[in-house]
C-alpha positions in Angstrom: 183.9 173.3 51.1 186.5 176.2 50.7 186.2 178.3 47.5 189.5 177.0 46.1 188.0 173.5 45.5 184.6 174.7 44.7 185.6 177.5 42.3 188.3 175.1 40.6 185.6 172.2 40.0 183.2 174.8 38.8 185.7 176.5 36.4 186.9 173.2 35.2 183.4 172.2 34.1 182.6 175.5 32.5 185.9 175.8 30.9 185.6 172.3 29.4 182.0 172.7 28.1 183.0 176.1 26.5 186.0 174.7 24.8 184.1 171.7 23.7 181.4 173.7 22.1 183.9 176.0 20.5 185.8 172.9 18.8 182.7 171.3 17.7 181.4 174.5 16.0 184.9 175.1 14.4 185.1 171.2 13.3 181.4 171.2 12.0 182.0 174.6 9.9 185.1 173.0 8.7 183.4 169.7 7.5 180.8 171.9 5.9 183.3 173.3 3.7 185.6 170.3 3.3 183.5 167.3 2.5 186.2 164.5 2.6 187.6 165.6 6.0 187.1 163.4 9.0 185.7 164.7 12.4 188.7 164.8 14.7 187.7 163.3 18.1 191.1 163.5 19.5 191.1 167.2 19.0 187.7 167.5 20.3 188.8 165.7 23.7 192.2 167.7 23.7 190.3 170.9 23.5 187.9 170.0 26.4 190.7 168.9 28.6 192.6 172.2 27.7 189.4 174.2 28.6 188.9 172.3 31.9 192.6 172.9 32.9 192.4 176.6 32.2 189.1 177.1 33.7 190.0 175.0 36.8 193.3 176.9 37.1 191.4 180.3 37.0 188.9 179.1 39.4 191.5 177.9 41.9 193.0 181.2 41.7 190.1 183.2 42.3 188.8 180.8 45.1 192.2 180.9 46.7 192.0 184.6 46.8 188.6 184.5 48.5 189.7 181.9 51.0 192.7 184.0 52.1 190.3 187.1 52.5 187.9 185.0 54.3 190.5 183.6 56.7 191.2 187.1 57.9 187.5 188.4 58.4 186.8 189.3 61.9 183.8 187.4 63.4 180.9 189.7 64.2 178.0 189.3 66.7 175.5 188.2 64.0 172.7 188.0 66.5 173.0 191.5 67.6 173.3 192.6 64.2 170.3 190.8 62.7 168.2 191.9 65.7 169.0 195.5 64.9 168.4 195.0 61.0 165.2 193.4 61.9 164.1 196.0 64.3 164.9 198.8 61.7 162.8 197.1 59.0 159.8 196.1 61.0 156.8 198.6 60.8 156.7 200.9 63.8 153.1 201.6 64.8 154.1 205.1 65.6 155.1 205.6 62.0 153.3 208.7 60.3 152.2 206.7 57.0 151.0 203.9 59.2 148.8 206.1 61.4 147.5 208.1 58.5 146.5 204.9 56.7 144.9 203.4 60.1 142.8 206.6 60.3 141.6 205.8 56.7 140.9 202.3 57.7 138.9 203.6 60.7 137.0 205.8 58.3 136.1 202.7 56.1 135.2 200.6 59.1 132.5 203.3 60.0 131.4 203.7 56.5 130.7 199.9 56.5 129.0 199.8 59.9 127.0 202.9 58.9 125.6 201.4 55.6 125.6 197.8 56.3 124.6 197.6 59.9 121.6 195.4 59.5 123.4 192.9 57.3 126.5 192.7 59.6 126.9 189.2 61.4 129.6 190.1 63.7 132.6 192.4 64.5 134.8 194.1 62.0 138.3 193.1 62.6 141.7 194.0 61.4 143.8 190.9 60.4 147.2 190.5 58.8 150.7 191.5 59.3 150.2 194.9 60.7 148.4 193.6 63.7 150.8 190.6 64.1 153.8 193.0 64.3 155.4 191.2 61.4 154.8 193.9 58.6 157.9 195.5 56.9 158.3 199.2 57.3 158.3 199.9 53.7 155.8 197.4 52.5 152.6 197.1 54.4 148.8 197.4 54.0 145.9 197.1 56.5 143.4 194.3 56.1 139.8 194.6 57.4 137.8 191.6 57.6 134.0 192.2 57.3 131.5 189.2 58.6 128.0 189.5 57.0 125.2 187.4 58.3 124.5 184.0 57.0 121.4 185.1 54.9 122.3 188.9 54.3 122.9 188.2 50.7 121.7 185.5 48.2 125.2 184.4 47.6 128.9 185.5 48.3 129.1 186.9 44.8 126.3 189.3 45.5 127.7 190.1 48.8 131.1 191.0 47.2 129.5 192.8 44.2 127.2 194.9 46.3 130.0 196.0 48.7 132.3 196.9 45.9 129.5 198.8 44.0 128.5 200.6 47.0 132.0 201.9 47.8 132.6 202.7 44.1 129.5 204.9 44.0 129.4 206.5 47.6 132.7 206.4 49.3 134.6 209.6 49.0 138.3 210.6 50.1 140.6 213.0 48.6 143.6 210.7 48.9 141.6 207.7 47.2 142.6 207.2 43.6 141.6 203.6 42.9 138.9 201.0 44.1 139.6 197.6 42.7 138.2 194.1 42.9 140.7 191.6 43.8 140.8 187.9 44.1 139.2 187.5 47.6 139.1 191.2 48.5 138.2 194.7 47.5 141.4 197.1 47.4 141.3 200.8 48.1 144.5 202.5 47.0 145.5 205.8 48.6 148.1 208.4 47.6 150.3 210.0 50.3 153.0 212.1 48.9 153.3 210.1 45.7 153.4 206.9 47.6 150.7 204.1 47.3 149.2 202.7 50.4 146.6 200.0 50.3 143.7 198.9 52.5 142.2 195.5 51.6 138.5 194.9 52.6 137.9 191.1 53.0 134.1 190.4 53.0 132.8 187.0 54.0 129.4 185.5 54.8 129.0 183.5 58.0 127.9 180.0 58.0 124.3 179.5 59.3 125.4 177.7 62.5 124.4 178.4 66.2 126.6 181.1 67.9 128.9 181.1 64.7 130.8 184.6 64.6 133.9 183.9 62.5 133.5 180.9 60.4 132.1 181.5 56.8 132.9 181.7 52.9 134.8 184.1 51.0 134.1 185.1 47.4 136.8 184.0 45.0 136.9 186.6 42.0 139.0 184.5 39.4 138.8 187.3 36.8 139.3 185.1 33.9 137.8 183.4 30.9 139.5 180.0 31.8 138.1 179.9 35.5 134.9 180.4 37.0 134.3 182.5 40.1 133.8 180.5 43.2 133.8 180.7 47.0 135.9 179.1 49.5 135.9 178.6 53.4 137.4 180.7 55.9 137.5 181.0 59.6 139.1 184.4 60.9 139.2 183.3 64.6 141.4 180.5 63.7 143.7 182.8 61.7 143.9 185.1 64.7 144.7 182.1 66.9 148.0 181.4 65.1 150.5 183.4 67.4 154.0 183.8 67.0 156.3 184.5 69.9 158.5 187.7 69.7 161.4 185.7 68.5 159.3 183.9 65.9 157.9 187.2 64.8 161.6 188.4 64.1 162.4 185.5 62.3 159.3 185.9 60.0 160.4 189.7 59.5 163.9 188.3 58.5 162.5 185.8 56.1 160.1 188.6 54.4 163.4 190.6 54.1 165.2 187.9 52.4 162.4 186.6 50.0 162.0 190.3 49.0 165.6 190.9 48.4 166.2 187.5 46.6 162.9 186.9 45.0 162.4 183.7 46.9 158.8 182.4 45.9 157.7 181.6 49.6 154.3 183.2 50.7 154.5 184.8 54.0 151.6 182.7 55.2 153.4 179.5 54.2 156.5 180.9 55.9 154.7 181.6 59.2 153.4 178.0 59.4 156.7 176.7 58.4 158.2 178.6 61.3 155.8 177.0 63.7 156.5 173.6 62.1 160.3 174.0 62.5 159.7 174.7 66.3 157.7 171.8 66.8 160.1 169.5 64.7 163.0 170.8 66.9 161.1 170.8 70.3 163.5 170.3 73.1 166.6 171.2 71.0 165.7 174.7 70.2 169.2 176.7 70.2 169.6 179.9 72.4 171.3 181.9 70.0 169.1 184.1 67.7 171.3 183.4 64.3 171.1 179.5 65.3 167.2 179.7 65.5 166.9 181.6 62.1 169.3 179.0 60.5 167.3 176.1 62.1 164.2 177.4 60.3 166.0 178.1 57.0 167.4 174.5 57.2 163.9 173.1 58.1 162.5 174.8 55.1 165.0 173.5 52.9 164.6 169.9 54.2 160.7 170.0 54.1 159.4 172.2 51.2 159.5 169.3 48.8 157.8 166.9 51.0 155.8 168.5 53.8 152.0 169.0 53.5 151.1 172.4 55.1 147.6 173.4 55.2 145.8 176.8 56.0 144.2 176.7 59.3 141.2 178.6 58.2 140.7 176.2 55.4 142.1 172.6 55.6 141.2 172.6 51.5 143.7 175.2 51.0 147.2 173.3 50.7 149.9 176.1 51.0 152.5 173.7 49.8 150.8 172.8 46.7 152.9 174.9 44.6 154.8 174.1 41.4 158.0 171.9 41.8 160.1 174.5 40.2 159.1 176.9 42.8 159.8 174.5 45.5 163.2 173.8 44.0 163.9 177.6 44.0 163.0 177.9 47.7 165.2 174.9 48.5 168.2 176.3 46.5 167.8 179.7 48.2 167.8 178.0 51.5 170.8 175.9 50.7 172.7 178.9 49.5 172.3 180.7 52.9 173.3 177.7 54.9 176.3 176.9 52.7 177.7 180.5 52.8 177.1 180.6 56.4 179.1 177.3 57.2 181.8 179.1 54.8 181.7 182.5 56.5 179.2 183.1 59.4 179.0 186.8 58.7 177.7 186.2 55.3 174.3 185.7 56.8 174.1 189.6 57.4 174.1 190.0 53.5 170.8 187.8 53.1 168.9 189.6 55.6 170.6 193.1 55.3 167.8 195.6 54.0 164.7 196.1 52.1 164.6 197.1 48.6 163.4 200.6 48.1 
């Protein structure tokens, strides 16, 4: 739909409603003062129509001007520009801040290995977006998964508390200014030149199954008077088995930029699985052009977010699409806006994936 028609319609509706409310308020005020005066329905309808005419005309003028400007806009190579934007905003492993934080992570890994060696049940691993090449350049942390042996602690709560208290009492670093218990992890916050950087330690207790090195239980620290602490299943190997190809990684970075810039309530983990789902749904008809691939995923999210049941692979009880309907509608509307604006002006897609807020 061109902007002339769209703006004219919206202007007519807005103008009509505004004039209706003004006339209604005016007449009710008059009736309150002049008790014997009748309500003038004809005047109300006339005012509403007048407002719709003025609003519609104004909208048509503004929309028409936009249509003229749009008709002269030169088409850009959106795929090349999107790839450049994504590359700029993707974390570079050579980045000084990342390497500085990575060295802190190595120190933490050695600290855990040295002090809890007899209780460990497997290899300490790094997980998350920094390892998957989908972290944003200005918004990243490092996640460390720590597998404890099945009978190392009486419970996952004891495991979590002991590790947290031990770090709180014994781990020292000149740049560390906070150690905090989080919902499923222990967060260590470091300061580098006035900027916060975080490392999350994710401890979990392995299930007592033969040859098991990855499947176990996380402690869930609800930290609320209304909810009790609990535990939940996890399987680190299944998380690491979800692999995106290089193009899918770029799409995920683009979605992270978009959701951050436009406050789209879509978790990165759900976005990742929806990208995989979009590729499966369009198998055999995947477009060649990068912009078209990105739009394919955005369109898939728009069509499926209200209906699809996406579960987390490491815990089938964790339904990622089990979110509030209002949030689903926000996601759907955000997707629809990207698609509609692209259909009107293909260059507009660059605005949605342009930069990361500083």
